[in-house]
ZAMARGU-4260 file (C-alpha; in steps of 0.2 Angstrom, whole numbers, plus 5000, padded with zeros to 4 digits):
<rodrens>
0) 5388/5500/4512 | 5387/5496/4532 | 5387/5477/4536 | 5371/5477/4544 | 5364/5485/4528
5) 5370/5471/4517 | 5364/5456/4529 | 5346/5467/4532 | 5345/5467/4512 | 5351/5450/4509
10) 5337/5442/4521 | 5326/5452/4510 | 5331/5445/4494 | 5334/5427/4501 | 5316/5429/4510
15) 5310/5426/4492 | 5304/5446/4487 | 5297/5444/4473 | 5292/5465/4471 | 5306/5471/4459
20) 5320/5482/4461 | 5309/5497/4455 | 5296/5494/4469 | 5309/5496/4482 | 5317/5511/4471
25) 5335/5517/4475 | 5341/5502/4483 | 5328/5501/4498 | 5328/5519/4502 | 5315/5533/4500
30) 5321/5549/4497 | 5312/5562/4507 | 5315/5581/4511 | 5322/5588/4524 | 5311/5602/4529
35) 5315/5613/4543 | 5306/5611/4560 | 5290/5621/4560 | 5292/5638/4571 | 5276/5646/4570
40) 5259/5640/4564 | 5246/5653/4556 | 5227/5646/4554 | 5220/5660/4541 | 5201/5665/4547
45) 5190/5658/4532 | 5174/5655/4543 | 5176/5639/4553 | 5179/5638/4572 | 5193/5627/4580
50) 5181/5612/4583 | 5172/5612/4568 | 5191/5613/4559 | 5199/5601/4569 | 5182/5589/4565
55) 5183/5591/4546 | 5203/5586/4548 | 5198/5568/4556 | 5180/5566/4551 | 5178/5547/4547
60) 5173/5544/4530 | 5176/5525/4533 | 5190/5522/4524 | 5204/5508/4525 | 5216/5516/4514
65) 5231/5509/4520 | 5226/5490/4520 | 5229/5488/4540 | 5222/5492/4555 | 5227/5509/4566
70) 5237/5495/4577 | 5247/5491/4565 | 5250/5508/4556 | 5256/5515/4575 | 5268/5498/4578
75) 5277/5499/4560 | 5294/5504/4559 | 5300/5515/4546 | 5307/5507/4529 | 5326/5510/4534
80) 5338/5496/4532 | 5344/5492/4549 | 5346/5479/4562 | 5342/5491/4575 | 5326/5499/4580
85) 5319/5511/4569 | 5308/5526/4569 | 5289/5523/4569 | 5281/5524/4552 | 5267/5535/4562
90) 5278/5548/4568 | 5273/5564/4565 | 5290/5571/4560 | 5293/5557/4546 | 5275/5559/4540
95) 5277/5578/4538 | 5291/5572/4526 | 5277/5565/4514 | 5266/5581/4516 | 5255/5575/4529
100) 5253/5592/4541 | 5253/5588/4560 | 5238/5587/4569 | 5238/5601/4581 | 5226/5613/4579
105) 5224/5628/4590 | 5231/5619/4604 | 5219/5603/4600 | 5234/5588/4599 | 5228/5574/4588
110) 5239/5559/4586 | 5237/5558/4568 | 5239/5572/4555 | 5227/5582/4546 | 5218/5571/4533
115) 5221/5555/4542 | 5205/5547/4552 | 5202/5532/4563 | 5185/5524/4561 | 5177/5509/4570
120) 5179/5491/4568 | 5193/5484/4555 | 5186/5471/4544 | 5194/5457/4535 | 5194/5464/4516
125) 5191/5447/4508 | 5178/5439/4519 | 5170/5454/4529 | 5174/5447/4546 | 5183/5456/4561
130) 5201/5459/4559 | 5206/5454/4576 | 5223/5456/4587 | 5230/5438/4590 | 5232/5436/4605
135) 5218/5447/4615 | 5205/5445/4601 | 5202/5463/4603 | 5194/5470/4588 | 5206/5482/4576
140) 5202/5499/4570 | 5200/5507/4554 | 5211/5520/4547 | 5212/5529/4530 | 5211/5547/4522
145) 5198/5560/4523 | 5196/5573/4510 | 5206/5583/4521 | 5222/5575/4516 | 5220/5580/4500
150) 5212/5597/4501 | 5221/5606/4516 | 5235/5617/4510 | 5251/5623/4518 | 5266/5634/4515
155) 5280/5643/4524 | 5285/5661/4523 | 5302/5668/4532 | 5297/5653/4547 | 5280/5655/4549
160) 5268/5641/4543 | 5253/5647/4533 | 5239/5633/4532 | 5226/5635/4520 | 5208/5625/4523
165) 5201/5619/4507 | 5217/5622/4499 | 5226/5610/4487 | 5238/5600/4499 | 5257/5597/4495
170) 5258/5578/4498 | 5267/5563/4489 | 5254/5550/4491 | 5264/5538/4480 | 5278/5540/4491
175) 5269/5536/4505 | 5260/5521/4498 | 5277/5515/4493 | 5285/5518/4513 | 5269/5507/4519
180) 5272/5495/4509 | 5292/5494/4510 | 5287/5495/4530 | 5275/5478/4530 | 5291/5470/4519
185) 5304/5473/4529 | 5294/5468/4544 | 5292/5451/4536 | 5308/5448/4530 | 5319/5454/4544
190) 5317/5444/4560 | 5321/5457/4573 | 5308/5469/4565 | 5295/5456/4566 | 5300/5452/4584
195) 5298/5470/4589 | 5280/5471/4580 | 5275/5456/4586 | 5279/5463/4606 | 5272/5479/4601
200) 5256/5472/4595 | 5254/5456/4605 | 5264/5460/4622 | 5280/5452/4626 | 5273/5437/4633
205) 5263/5430/4616 | 5260/5414/4613 | 5270/5406/4599 | 5251/5402/4589 | 5248/5421/4591
210) 5264/5426/4582 | 5261/5414/4567 | 5245/5421/4565 | 5250/5437/4565 | 5265/5432/4551
215) 5248/5425/4542 | 5241/5443/4542 | 5255/5451/4537 | 5257/5439/4522 | 5239/5444/4518
220) 5241/5462/4518 | 5256/5461/4508 | 5248/5449/4496 | 5236/5465/4491 | 5254/5477/4490
225) 5261/5464/4478 | 5245/5463/4467 | 5244/5483/4466 | 5263/5484/4462 | 5262/5470/4450
230) 5246/5481/4443 | 5256/5496/4443 | 5270/5487/4433 | 5260/5482/4420 | 5254/5498/4416
235) 5270/5508/4419 | 5270/5513/4400 | 5254/5523/4401 | 5257/5531/4418 | 5265/5549/4422
240) 5275/5550/4439 | 5263/5561/4451 | 5274/5569/4463 | 5271/5580/4477 | 5254/5588/4475
245) 5245/5579/4462 | 5235/5561/4461 | 5226/5555/4445 | 5213/5554/4457 | 5198/5549/4445
250) 5208/5534/4437 | 5214/5530/4456 | 5196/5528/4460 | 5191/5518/4443 | 5206/5506/4450
255) 5200/5503/4464 | 5184/5500/4460 | 5182/5493/4445 | 5200/5482/4445 | 5202/5480/4464
260) 5185/5478/4472 | 5179/5470/4457 | 5192/5458/4457 | 5195/5461/4437 | 5215/5467/4432
265) 5210/5471/4414 | 5200/5486/4422 | 5215/5492/4431 | 5225/5508/4421 | 5240/5520/4421
270) 5239/5536/4430 | 5241/5546/4415 | 5233/5561/4420 | 5238/5567/4435 | 5229/5584/4442
275) 5235/5597/4455 | 5223/5595/4470 | 5208/5608/4468 | 5204/5621/4479 | 5187/5618/4486
280) 5181/5634/4493 | 5163/5638/4485 | 5164/5621/4475 | 5145/5615/4483 | 5136/5632/4474
285) 5144/5625/4457 | 5132/5615/4446 | 5146/5603/4441 | 5163/5600/4449 | 5179/5591/4444
290) 5190/5600/4431 | 5182/5594/4417 | 5166/5597/4425 | 5160/5580/4426 | 5151/5576/4441
295) 5134/5585/4447 | 5129/5578/4463 | 5141/5581/4478 | 5135/5565/4486 | 5140/5556/4472
300) 5157/5567/4472 | 5160/5563/4489 | 5156/5545/4490 | 5167/5541/4474 | 5182/5550/4483
305) 5178/5539/4499 | 5177/5524/4488 | 5192/5527/4480 | 5203/5529/4495 | 5200/5511/4499
310) 5181/5512/4509 | 5177/5492/4509 | 5163/5489/4494 | 5155/5471/4490 | 5155/5469/4471
315) 5159/5450/4471 | 5153/5440/4488 | 5136/5433/4484 | 5134/5431/4502 | 5133/5447/4507
320) 5123/5462/4500 | 5129/5468/4484 | 5135/5485/4484 | 5137/5484/4506 | 5149/5496/4510
325) 5158/5505/4524 | 5156/5523/4518 | 5148/5534/4532 | 5135/5543/4521 | 5131/5554/4536
330) 5148/5561/4540 | 5149/5565/4519 | 5133/5574/4521 | 5139/5584/4537 | 5157/5588/4530
335) 5146/5594/4514 | 5137/5606/4524 | 5151/5613/4531 | 5159/5617/4516 | 5142/5624/4508
340) 5136/5635/4523 | 5118/5642/4518 | 5112/5648/4501 | 5124/5662/4495 | 5119/5678/4489
345) 5124/5696/4486 | 5121/5701/4503 | 5132/5689/4513 | 5142/5681/4499 | 5148/5663/4501
350) 5146/5656/4519 | 5152/5639/4524 | 5172/5638/4519 | 5176/5654/4514 | 5192/5657/4504
355) 5208/5665/4513 | 5214/5683/4514 | 5231/5687/4509 | 5238/5687/4526 | 5246/5704/4525
360) 5254/5703/4543 | 5263/5686/4538 | 5267/5690/4520 | 5274/5707/4514 | 5258/5720/4511
365) 5249/5723/4495 | 5256/5737/4485 | 5240/5745/4483 | 5245/5757/4470 | 5250/5744/4459
370) 5236/5733/4461 | 5224/5748/4455 | 5233/5745/4439 | 5230/5728/4439 | 5211/5730/4443
375) 5211/5739/4426 | 5220/5724/4418 | 5208/5712/4426 | 5194/5722/4419 | 5201/5720/4403
380) 5208/5703/4400 | 5201/5691/4415 | 5183/5696/4418 | 5175/5687/4401 | 5179/5671/4409
385) 5184/5673/4428 | 5168/5685/4431 | 5169/5700/4443 | 5177/5696/4461 | 5166/5688/4472
390) 5164/5703/4482 | 5155/5714/4469 | 5137/5715/4465 | 5141/5712/4447 | 5145/5693/4451
395) 5129/5691/4459 | 5119/5698/4445 | 5128/5688/4433 | 5118/5676/4423 | 5129/5662/4428
400) 5119/5660/4441 | 5104/5648/4438 | 5085/5650/4443 | 5079/5642/4458 | 5078/5622/4457
405) 5062/5613/4464 | 5069/5615/4481 | 5074/5632/4481 | 5091/5630/4478 | 5103/5642/4467
410) 5119/5636/4459 | 5132/5643/4449 | 5135/5638/4431 | 5153/5636/4428 | 5158/5640/4410
415) 5167/5623/4401 | 5179/5630/4389 | 5182/5617/4376 | 5202/5609/4376 | 5207/5616/4360
420) 5202/5634/4363 | 5211/5634/4380 | 5226/5623/4374 | 5231/5616/4391 | 5235/5598/4392
425) 5222/5587/4386 | 5224/5571/4395 | 5212/5573/4410 | 5196/5576/4399 | 5202/5566/4385
430) 5206/5552/4395 | 5189/5550/4406 | 5180/5551/4389 | 5191/5537/4382 | 5191/5523/4395
435) 5180/5510/4395 | 5178/5495/4408 | 5172/5477/4410 | 5157/5474/4420 | 5148/5458/4425
440) 5130/5458/4422 | 5125/5457/4439 | 5130/5474/4444 | 5115/5481/4433 | 5126/5496/4427
445) 5120/5498/4411 | 5134/5508/4402 | 5153/5502/4400 | 5161/5520/4399 | 5169/5523/4414
450) 5164/5542/4421 | 5145/5535/4418 | 5148/5518/4424 | 5157/5524/4438 | 5142/5537/4442
455) 5130/5520/4443 | 5142/5510/4454 | 5142/5525/4465 | 5122/5529/4465 | 5119/5511/4467
460) 5130/5511/4482 | 5124/5525/4491 | 5105/5517/4487 | 5111/5502/4494 | 5116/5511/4512
465) 5100/5522/4510 | 5089/5507/4510 | 5099/5497/4522 | 5096/5509/4537 | 5082/5506/4550
470) 5070/5512/4546 | 5076/5516/4526 | 5080/5536/4525 | 5063/5542/4517 | 5065/5550/4500
475) 5064/5569/4505 | 5079/5565/4517 | 5088/5557/4503 | 5086/5572/4491 | 5093/5583/4506
480) 5108/5571/4507 | 5111/5571/4488 | 5113/5589/4489 | 5095/5592/4481 | 5103/5588/4464
485) 5103/5571/4451 | 5116/5560/4448 | 5123/5569/4431 | 5137/5564/4424 | 5146/5570/4408
490) 5164/5570/4400 | 5166/5584/4390 | 5182/5588/4380 | 5184/5604/4391 | 5188/5610/4406
495) 5178/5623/4419 | 5182/5640/4422 | 5177/5647/4441 | 5181/5663/4452 | 5198/5665/4456
500) 5195/5671/4475 | 5209/5663/4484 | 5219/5660/4469 | 5235/5667/4478 | 5234/5652/4489
505) 5233/5638/4476 | 5250/5635/4466 | 5256/5628/4456 | 5244/5633/4441 | 5235/5624/4428
510) 5225/5611/4430 | 5238/5598/4429 | 5251/5610/4440 | 5263/5611/4427 | 5265/5632/4429
515) 5273/5634/4446 | 5268/5653/4449 | 5257/5667/4444 | 5269/5677/4434 | 5273/5661/4424
520) 5255/5659/4421 | 5254/5677/4413 | 5271/5673/4403 | 5270/5667/4385 | 5273/5649/4386
525) 5292/5649/4380 | 5296/5657/4396 | 5287/5646/4407 | 5299/5634/4414 | 5302/5617/4406
530) 5306/5609/4421 | 5305/5615/4438 | 5303/5604/4455 | 5289/5603/4466 | 5291/5599/4487
535) 5297/5616/4491 | 5286/5623/4505 | 5293/5642/4505 | 5281/5654/4497 | 5287/5665/4484
540) 5276/5680/4488 | 5283/5692/4472 | 5279/5678/4458 | 5265/5670/4468 | 5270/5651/4471
545) 5282/5639/4480 | 5300/5640/4477 | 5305/5629/4462 | 5323/5626/4462 | 5331/5607/4467
550) 5326/5600/4483 | 5334/5583/4487 | 5320/5570/4488 | 5308/5582/4479 | 5299/5580/4464
555) 5305/5586/4447 | 5292/5591/4436 | 5295/5589/4417 | 5284/5599/4406 | 5288/5589/4391
560) 5279/5574/4396 | 5261/5571/4390 | 5249/5573/4405 | 5262/5589/4410 | 5261/5599/4396
565) 5262/5618/4403 | 5253/5624/4385 | 5238/5635/4384 | 5229/5650/4393 | 5243/5659/4384
570) 5245/5680/4384 | 5256/5684/4368 | 5256/5690/4352 | 5253/5683/4335 | 5240/5676/4326
575) 5227/5667/4334 | 5231/5649/4338 | 5223/5636/4351 | 5229/5641/4369 | 5231/5660/4364
580) 5218/5668/4376 | 5225/5686/4376 | 5238/5698/4371 | 5257/5698/4377 | 5258/5709/4396
585) 5273/5716/4399 | 5282/5712/4413 | 5277/5727/4423 | 5258/5723/4418 | 5260/5705/4424
590) 5267/5712/4440 | 5252/5724/4442 | 5239/5710/4439 | 5248/5699/4451 | 5247/5713/4465
595) 5227/5714/4461 | 5225/5695/4460 | 5232/5695/4477 | 5218/5705/4484 | 5204/5692/4479
</rodrens>
């Protein structure tokens, strides 16, 4: 180890670090893949114009995900151990290693990657007062995730990067959170680094008092980092590593609002059910969303997501209105309208954000003769659950389309398949059903089951926003912003089935991402890989999925761990059993069916 590295580590340890070796991981080093430089970027035609796409990628939802202002994010250095200056945390190439897509959209360059947005005035999370620069007293700026961070896909093929709007991201948010925490930690305990940080934020001629106040602000940010780290350590036995492309989103939302915002540590649980980021095209027209079909109203779904990634929410300060929040409700409404488009029907299909078509000019062309054989197989084994393709009249004539509601809107009824029948890992559905939370009476929440309590909390937060506007939002507009649907919440032991349009662009497969390719999914469970790597971006157009060989800094996916099981949705011979949904497919049949699925 170099002498400068030893000195730096010594400074941190002597400084009184109480975060533990696990927090800093691998001798203070975050291992990241070394991806090749992007040569060419292809944005597929999915119904959005470049300006619409750029807006969606950086729309401000009111989040403050990192607990620090934008100005800090740009001034902090990468968490590398060295006494000399490191690269900036906000360097697009560094963020790219975590899976964040550089924010260049058809020639329009953004300073921040896709899915990270800057907002308005940054507020102190404890006092609700403006977070200001200690030297200039200028207000600082909010920064946080927007939904594009998790719902913008990317894959590469022979030097071309293909970006999929609404597709599953391949980000590693856990590693990134650790990187931000370490960057703050090193800034505090490495004097030269703090000096550069202070010069960048305050100016080289800043007063000693301003630097002292900056140190106090840094202590406050690190206090929250340590709180979350300590809570994570307490529930580590319950947790499953998420890795690239996965997140236990619902449990993380619950941890944010019921533990951190409510200041009740007993409500903090492990990330026991990571799920693969879902594709979101067509979802605004489904009657229920989430993998277990647990949420009905679009506004509650979207506001819950915003709260889960750090939108400020007051649940404890009696000096401020209860349920006051920083949610940008109008932005959530506009985003949902862009995703949904107009009422779909047989004549125009789904509008808004459309599923991507197989890019034959980039990926190898589809074998049409083989796909024709696959179409026959699709009719035999897939249509019963996934229905006809969305391009066919049979899909639009299906009884899955519900009658118009009182507002004239028609929605698609997603079928919920019992977990025992489908046989896939039950952790996400079972965990939501089993979780309860401890609540004070003043919140006015009538049920302690997690899903129902979360639904009530988000609805109260939205109503507080509606009521606090000048003038208050009228009932008719509230109905429209809520998507013309009530706040329905359920927690079935089931997973939903949806149309397969765009399935080629959504690896890995099953709700928890435990099967890397379509070929593996169509194979018996015993032939699916027990372990494989996530983090590769190179696309495999033959088996349809990401390549899975070992990659330095990648994530080894172990399917023997509960929460990661790759069982179910199986095609095999033998007596009936849970998870067996169809006959054994020969290798040639699997290839034919895959070729047809590329066309959807």
